[in-house]
Structure formats: structure tokens, C-alpha cells
C-alpha positions in Angstrom: 145.3 76.1 184.7 141.5 75.9 185.6 141.2 78.3 188.6 139.1 76.3 191.7 137.1 78.6 193.9 135.2 77.0 196.8 132.8 78.8 198.7 131.2 78.3 202.4 128.3 80.3 203.2 130.6 83.7 203.3 134.0 82.8 202.7 135.8 82.1 199.5 138.7 79.4 199.0 141.1 79.9 196.1 144.0 78.2 194.6 146.3 80.8 193.1 149.1 80.2 191.0 152.4 82.1 190.6 154.9 80.8 187.9 155.5 77.2 189.0 154.3 77.2 192.6 150.7 77.4 194.1 149.3 79.3 196.8 145.9 80.1 198.5 143.6 82.9 198.8 140.8 82.9 201.6 138.5 85.7 202.0 134.9 87.0 203.1 132.8 87.6 199.9 133.4 90.9 198.6 136.6 91.3 200.5 139.3 89.9 198.3 141.2 93.1 197.8 141.2 93.8 201.6 144.6 94.1 203.4 142.9 93.0 206.7 144.2 89.7 207.9 140.7 89.0 209.4 139.1 89.5 206.0 141.6 88.4 203.5 144.8 85.9 203.9 146.7 85.2 200.7 149.8 82.6 200.9 151.8 82.4 198.0 154.5 79.7 197.2 152.7 76.9 199.6 153.9 74.2 197.5 154.9 73.2 193.9 152.1 70.8 193.2 148.7 71.9 192.1 147.2 68.5 193.5 148.5 69.3 196.9 147.2 72.9 196.7 143.7 71.8 195.6 143.6 68.9 198.4 144.4 71.9 201.0 141.7 74.2 199.6 139.2 71.5 199.5 139.9 70.7 203.4 140.0 74.5 204.3 136.5 74.9 202.8 135.3 71.9 204.3 135.9 73.0 207.6 134.9 76.7 207.2 138.1 78.0 208.3 138.5 81.8 208.7 141.1 83.8 206.9 143.0 84.8 210.2 143.5 81.1 211.0 144.7 79.9 207.5 148.5 80.5 208.0 148.5 78.2 211.1 146.3 75.4 209.4 148.4 75.5 206.3 151.6 74.9 208.3 149.8 71.6 209.9 148.7 70.5 206.8 152.1 70.9 205.3 153.7 69.2 208.2 151.7 65.9 208.2 
């Protein structure tokens, strides 16, 4: 699988894969390993389709969403 990472000026948006599901990781540049939810949000097993995860990450990166807002925005996206 090709890994896709999108960047706003200071935030990275990444599609992740774990077995047969996909997740997202959103973090401020240089804070990928942070445990602080204001700096890094990692959601695992968001969906089973790469296209859905990719579309979600594209929308998040286009909106420049902050890591702390990602859980709420993902829930909203998946409920549509």
C-alpha cells in the first residue's frame, strides 16, 4: 500500500493501515510520537475501505482541522 500524507502549513494528515482496516493519524509537524491529544490524534480501525479513509484525510487536510477536533469530525463524516 502506498502511504499518503497530506500537509497543511503545520499539520500532517496520514492514512494508516492495521491488518484489514484503515485509520488516520493527524499531528503537528515534529509531534508524530506525542501522546498529547492537542498535538497528535491517532484513530485506528476507522473503516475497512482505503478509499473512504483517503477521502476522509483529504477533507480533513483541506479544512486544516486540528488534531484535537479529529474524533468529532471523523464521527460526523462517517455518519453521512
